[in-house]
NUGUVO-500522 format. One record per residue (C-alpha): x, y, z. Coordinates in steps of 0.5 Angstrom, whole numbers. Layout:
N
> X|Y|Z .
...
END
This chain:
550
> -55|30|-90 .
> -55|22|-89 .
> -60|20|-84 .
> -58|19|-77 .
> -58|12|-74 .
> -58|11|-66 .
> -53|6|-63 .
> -56|0|-59 .
> -50|-2|-55 .
> -48|-9|-53 .
> -45|-7|-46 .
> -46|-2|-41 .
> -39|0|-41 .
> -32|-1|-44 .
> -29|-6|-38 .
> -35|-11|-40 .
> -32|-11|-47 .
> -25|-12|-45 .
> -27|-17|-40 .
> -30|-21|-45 .
> -24|-21|-49 .
> -20|-23|-44 .
> -24|-29|-41 .
> -25|-32|-49 .
> -17|-31|-51 .
> -13|-31|-45 .
> -7|-34|-49 .
> -7|-30|-55 .
> -2|-24|-56 .
> -5|-18|-53 .
> 1|-13|-54 .
> 8|-14|-57 .
> 14|-8|-58 .
> 15|-6|-65 .
> 22|-10|-64 .
> 19|-16|-62 .
> 23|-16|-55 .
> 17|-16|-51 .
> 10|-20|-52 .
> 4|-20|-47 .
> -2|-24|-47 .
> -9|-22|-45 .
> -8|-26|-39 .
> -2|-23|-37 .
> -4|-16|-38 .
> -10|-17|-34 .
> -6|-20|-28 .
> -1|-14|-29 .
> -7|-9|-29 .
> -10|-12|-23 .
> -3|-11|-19 .
> -3|-4|-22 .
> -10|-3|-20 .
> -9|-5|-13 .
> -3|-1|-12 .
> -7|6|-15 .
> -13|4|-10 .
> -8|3|-4 .
> -6|11|-6 .
> -13|13|-5 .
> -15|13|-13 .
> -22|11|-14 .
> -28|12|-19 .
> -28|19|-22 .
> -21|21|-20 .
> -16|23|-25 .
> -9|19|-27 .
> -5|22|-32 .
> 0|18|-36 .
> 6|22|-39 .
> 10|17|-44 .
> 11|15|-51 .
> 8|9|-54 .
> 10|3|-50 .
> 7|-4|-48 .
> 5|-2|-42 .
> -1|2|-44 .
> -6|-3|-45 .
> -5|-5|-38 .
> -5|2|-35 .
> -12|3|-39 .
> -15|-3|-36 .
> -12|-2|-29 .
> -15|5|-29 .
> -22|2|-32 .
> -22|-3|-27 .
> -22|3|-21 .
> -27|7|-25 .
> -22|12|-25 .
> -21|17|-31 .
> -15|17|-36 .
> -11|23|-38 .
> -6|22|-43 .
> -1|27|-44 .
> 3|29|-50 .
> 10|27|-48 .
> 13|33|-52 .
> 10|38|-48 .
> 15|42|-44 .
> 14|44|-36 .
> 9|50|-36 .
> 5|46|-41 .
> 5|40|-37 .
> 4|43|-31 .
> -2|47|-33 .
> -6|40|-35 .
> -4|37|-29 .
> -7|43|-25 .
> -13|43|-29 .
> -15|36|-29 .
> -14|35|-22 .
> -10|29|-23 .
> -8|25|-17 .
> -3|20|-19 .
> 2|21|-25 .
> 5|15|-29 .
> 11|18|-33 .
> 17|15|-37 .
> 24|16|-34 .
> 27|20|-40 .
> 21|25|-38 .
> 23|26|-31 .
> 26|33|-32 .
> 19|36|-35 .
> 16|35|-28 .
> 19|39|-22 .
> 16|35|-16 .
> 16|40|-11 .
> 12|44|-15 .
> 7|39|-18 .
> 6|36|-11 .
> 3|43|-9 .
> -1|43|-15 .
> -5|36|-13 .
> -1|30|-16 .
> 2|26|-10 .
> 4|20|-13 .
> 9|18|-18 .
> 10|12|-22 .
> 16|11|-27 .
> 17|7|-33 .
> 22|4|-37 .
> 29|6|-33 .
> 31|9|-27 .
> 26|13|-23 .
> 28|19|-19 .
> 28|19|-12 .
> 21|23|-12 .
> 18|17|-16 .
> 17|10|-15 .
> 19|5|-20 .
> 13|2|-24 .
> 15|-6|-24 .
> 17|-5|-16 .
> 10|-2|-15 .
> 7|-8|-19 .
> 11|-13|-16 .
> 9|-12|-9 .
> 1|-13|-10 .
> -3|-19|-12 .
> -6|-21|-18 .
> -13|-22|-16 .
> -18|-19|-19 .
> -20|-12|-16 .
> -27|-10|-14 .
> -30|-5|-19 .
> -35|0|-18 .
> -41|1|-22 .
> -40|4|-29 .
> -45|7|-34 .
> -44|9|-41 .
> -45|16|-39 .
> -39|16|-34 .
> -32|19|-36 .
> -27|15|-39 .
> -22|20|-41 .
> -20|27|-41 .
> -16|29|-48 .
> -13|35|-48 .
> -13|39|-54 .
> -11|46|-56 .
> -16|52|-54 .
> -17|58|-58 .
> -14|62|-53 .
> -8|58|-53 .
> -9|54|-47 .
> -11|47|-47 .
> -18|45|-46 .
> -20|38|-43 .
> -25|34|-48 .
> -29|29|-44 .
> -30|22|-47 .
> -35|18|-44 .
> -35|10|-45 .
> -41|12|-50 .
> -37|16|-54 .
> -31|11|-55 .
> -35|5|-56 .
> -40|8|-61 .
> -33|7|-66 .
> -34|0|-65 .
> -41|0|-68 .
> -43|2|-75 .
> -38|4|-81 .
> -32|4|-77 .
> -34|-3|-73 .
> -36|-6|-80 .
> -30|-4|-83 .
> -25|-7|-78 .
> -29|-14|-77 .
> -30|-14|-85 .
> -22|-13|-86 .
> -20|-19|-81 .
> -16|-24|-84 .
> -21|-30|-85 .
> -17|-35|-82 .
> -14|-31|-77 .
> -21|-28|-74 .
> -17|-22|-71 .
> -13|-16|-74 .
> -5|-15|-72 .
> -6|-8|-71 .
> 0|-3|-71 .
> 0|3|-66 .
> 4|8|-69 .
> 0|14|-67 .
> 1|17|-60 .
> -4|14|-55 .
> -5|22|-53 .
> -8|23|-60 .
> -16|21|-60 .
> -14|17|-66 .
> -9|13|-62 .
> -14|12|-56 .
> -19|9|-61 .
> -14|5|-64 .
> -12|2|-57 .
> -19|1|-55 .
> -21|-2|-61 .
> -15|-7|-62 .
> -17|-9|-55 .
> -24|-10|-56 .
> -24|-14|-62 .
> -18|-18|-59 .
> -13|-16|-64 .
> -5|-17|-63 .
> -3|-10|-62 .
> 4|-8|-64 .
> 7|-2|-61 .
> 12|3|-64 .
> 15|9|-60 .
> 17|12|-66 .
> 16|12|-74 .
> 22|10|-78 .
> 20|8|-85 .
> 24|2|-86 .
> 23|0|-79 .
> 16|1|-80 .
> 16|-4|-86 .
> 20|-9|-83 .
> 15|-9|-77 .
> 9|-10|-82 .
> 13|-16|-85 .
> 15|-19|-79 .
> 9|-19|-75 .
> 4|-19|-81 .
> 1|-13|-79 .
> -6|-12|-82 .
> -9|-6|-79 .
> -5|1|-78 .
> -7|8|-78 .
> -3|13|-81 .
> -2|20|-82 .
> -1|22|-90 .
> 6|25|-89 .
> 8|18|-86 .
> 6|15|-93 .
> 10|20|-96 .
> 16|18|-93 .
> 15|11|-94 .
> 14|12|-101 .
> 21|16|-102 .
> 25|11|-97 .
> 30|8|-101 .
> 28|1|-98 .
> 21|2|-101 .
> 19|-5|-105 .
> 24|-9|-101 .
> 19|-11|-95 .
> 13|-15|-96 .
> 7|-11|-94 .
> 2|-15|-97 .
> -1|-17|-90 .
> -4|-10|-90 .
> -12|-10|-90 .
> -15|-4|-87 .
> -11|3|-87 .
> -15|9|-84 .
> -11|15|-85 .
> -12|22|-82 .
> -10|28|-78 .
> -8|32|-83 .
> -11|33|-91 .
> -9|28|-96 .
> -6|31|-102 .
> -10|28|-108 .
> -3|27|-112 .
> 0|23|-106 .
> -6|19|-105 .
> -6|17|-113 .
> 1|15|-112 .
> -1|11|-106 .
> -6|7|-109 .
> -1|5|-115 .
> 5|3|-111 .
> 2|0|-105 .
> 0|-7|-105 .
> -7|-8|-108 .
> -13|-10|-104 .
> -12|-6|-98 .
> -18|-2|-96 .
> -17|5|-94 .
> -21|10|-90 .
> -20|18|-90 .
> -22|20|-83 .
> -24|27|-82 .
> -25|29|-75 .
> -23|32|-68 .
> -21|30|-61 .
> -29|32|-59 .
> -32|28|-65 .
> -27|22|-66 .
> -29|21|-74 .
> -35|25|-76 .
> -34|25|-84 .
> -30|20|-88 .
> -28|17|-95 .
> -29|10|-95 .
> -26|5|-98 .
> -31|5|-104 .
> -29|12|-105 .
> -21|10|-106 .
> -23|5|-112 .
> -21|9|-119 .
> -24|4|-124 .
> -29|5|-129 .
> -31|9|-135 .
> -26|15|-136 .
> -32|19|-134 .
> -33|15|-128 .
> -26|15|-126 .
> -25|23|-127 .
> -31|24|-123 .
> -28|20|-117 .
> -21|23|-118 .
> -24|30|-117 .
> -28|27|-111 .
> -21|25|-108 .
> -21|33|-106 .
> -27|32|-101 .
> -26|29|-94 .
> -32|24|-95 .
> -39|24|-93 .
> -41|24|-86 .
> -42|18|-82 .
> -49|16|-80 .
> -48|11|-74 .
> -48|15|-67 .
> -47|22|-71 .
> -50|27|-76 .
> -46|32|-79 .
> -48|38|-83 .
> -46|45|-85 .
> -49|51|-81 .
> -49|59|-82 .
> -47|64|-77 .
> -54|64|-74 .
> -54|56|-73 .
> -58|54|-79 .
> -56|49|-85 .
> -54|52|-91 .
> -56|49|-98 .
> -51|45|-102 .
> -45|49|-105 .
> -45|54|-99 .
> -39|55|-95 .
> -41|55|-87 .
> -38|51|-81 .
> -38|44|-80 .
> -42|42|-74 .
> -44|35|-71 .
> -48|32|-66 .
> -50|25|-63 .
> -47|20|-59 .
> -40|20|-62 .
> -39|27|-59 .
> -36|30|-53 .
> -41|32|-47 .
> -36|38|-46 .
> -30|41|-43 .
> -27|39|-36 .
> -29|44|-31 .
> -30|49|-37 .
> -37|51|-38 .
> -36|57|-42 .
> -32|54|-47 .
> -37|48|-47 .
> -43|53|-48 .
> -39|57|-54 .
> -38|50|-58 .
> -44|46|-57 .
> -51|50|-58 .
> -58|49|-56 .
> -59|44|-61 .
> -54|40|-59 .
> -49|41|-65 .
> -42|41|-64 .
> -39|47|-68 .
> -32|44|-70 .
> -29|51|-72 .
> -28|48|-79 .
> -30|51|-85 .
> -33|47|-91 .
> -39|46|-96 .
> -43|40|-98 .
> -44|38|-105 .
> -51|35|-108 .
> -49|28|-107 .
> -47|29|-99 .
> -39|30|-100 .
> -36|35|-96 .
> -30|39|-98 .
> -26|43|-93 .
> -25|50|-94 .
> -21|53|-88 .
> -19|53|-81 .
> -24|57|-78 .
> -20|58|-72 .
> -14|59|-75 .
> -11|53|-73 .
> -4|51|-76 .
> -4|43|-78 .
> 3|41|-78 .
> 5|34|-79 .
> -2|32|-76 .
> 0|36|-70 .
> -5|42|-68 .
> -2|49|-67 .
> -6|55|-64 .
> -3|62|-66 .
> -5|65|-60 .
> 0|60|-56 .
> 6|62|-60 .
> 4|69|-60 .
> 4|69|-52 .
> 11|66|-52 .
> 14|71|-57 .
> 11|77|-53 .
> 14|75|-47 .
> 21|76|-50 .
> 24|83|-48 .
> 26|85|-55 .
> 19|84|-58 .
> 14|89|-58 .
> 8|84|-61 .
> 8|78|-66 .
> 3|75|-70 .
> 3|67|-72 .
> 0|64|-78 .
> 2|58|-82 .
> 4|57|-90 .
> 4|51|-94 .
> 10|46|-93 .
> 10|40|-98 .
> 12|35|-93 .
> 9|37|-87 .
> 3|40|-89 .
> 4|47|-86 .
> 10|51|-83 .
> 10|56|-77 .
> 11|63|-79 .
> 12|69|-74 .
> 11|76|-76 .
> 15|80|-71 .
> 15|87|-69 .
> 21|89|-65 .
> 21|93|-59 .
> 24|101|-60 .
> 31|101|-61 .
> 32|94|-63 .
> 34|92|-70 .
> 33|85|-74 .
> 41|85|-74 .
> 41|85|-67 .
> 36|80|-66 .
> 37|74|-70 .
> 31|69|-72 .
> 35|63|-68 .
> 34|67|-61 .
> 27|68|-62 .
> 26|61|-64 .
> 30|58|-59 .
> 26|62|-54 .
> 20|59|-56 .
> 23|52|-55 .
> 25|53|-48 .
> 17|53|-46 .
> 14|49|-51 .
> 14|43|-56 .
> 19|44|-61 .
> 14|43|-67 .
> 10|49|-64 .
> 16|54|-65 .
> 16|58|-71 .
> 21|55|-77 .
> 21|63|-80 .
> 21|70|-77 .
> 19|75|-81 .
> 21|82|-78 .
> 16|88|-80 .
> 14|95|-78 .
> 7|94|-76 .
> 1|88|-76 .
> -5|89|-80 .
> -11|90|-76 .
> -18|90|-78 .
> -19|97|-74 .
> -13|101|-71 .
> -14|97|-64 .
> -18|91|-67 .
> -16|84|-69 .
> -10|82|-73 .
> -11|80|-80 .
> -7|74|-81 .
> -10|72|-88 .
> -6|79|-90 .
> 0|77|-87 .
> 0|70|-90 .
> -2|73|-97 .
> 4|78|-96 .
> 9|73|-94 .
> 8|68|-99 .
> 9|74|-104 .
> 15|76|-101 .
> 18|70|-98 .
> 25|72|-100 .
> 24|77|-94 .
> 23|72|-89 .
> 29|71|-84 .
> 29|63|-83 .
END
């Protein structure tokens, strides 16, 4: 296991980093929309964040209070994060794909005092119900505000640009609460401290960001295409601001549009999901645009197919440094294939070994974090033995918001965070991912827990019980399949698959809903009333795929 290296922090909190950048580069572009229609300098977002901070403070938001954000990637994100920081408050970024029940659960659980939402998502929130749950103030961006919310720009226009007094903050104060799916299907809020987020600016990641900057420019043009509610999006935003970069914000991913923006803005750093590479390479316009400005391209959120990676290395411009980032909301990046692991040159024997290692997820980071493989009793296993991937250190969450039971279950007495991912390590320290130990389905970089989908299906009056599992999908990584036992008297002919799929989509994000319904007589269980054996369902479904209704 690589030797752990503690971090020596240059600043006491995240705000000190950003204040220094603003002071040194007030006229540098901080944020620009992907279409180039909106550009703001660091000085401008500083002044606008002061206005927002004053407005929120007038509403009673102070240190430790939660401010939720429910919007797609937008140019306002940097100033919103900065304003919340200046108050010592805690940001709660929310997945804008959530439906009302999911969103209201997070608002209730987090105890958010204020909500910044995008106008097109206003229907998600029932204002009277939300008010009863504790949220008393609403700011609405990008469009007409409903009568129960205040227009964002109007709110800012009424406040001063003068700096606001900031409270004392330390590395151990909570910066954000990032909600991730729980094993019970209920979201749980991973608490990210200033220390956890800032650890990513040092060691392996910080060195790669700085070493890949254009020597003449001295900073990156960062394209933020990963949703900011993802930990990868949060790290991209904060790192971009900390290193004084231009941040190009994109609210959706269209392959040709992505390539156009890279060429026009001279994007040099962009975090992608493997499926995005797939769509870029297969787009008819690939080769039409100049992508040579790209210098550092981390990727992750779902497994990278080795064949796709080799295709990327052959067809994308030479000189790009890639990093396969493995991690989670709770540990940020704990394991990675670094740029040197993507170099497939050498003797035939060396190349063969390097290609074989593309199947790994890389080696553990050692700055601010250490990772290992543990057996069920919490002891490290020898190389080649499958166990649970675990991490500890400054880059790891301090726990789950108001959920001591889940915190105690996942962080043991030795400080190891149990990721729930099974894997093994070879003699050279490379880690190989074996399976999702918690039954999680990863579809296009989005995590789906079967229990949440099962709970919704079981609410349908024509369903007796259901079990959900994932099967491979060549484009999205996985597709969601539901094995359904119908209630007595019901038949597959009388209950179309579309009815059950639509029933799920009414109450949850569309990507979580099953793409196939498989009607069966009973679910296989370990004992008569025991746990459903999903692996048996998955194996049988793959063998009898033609029997599925889709």
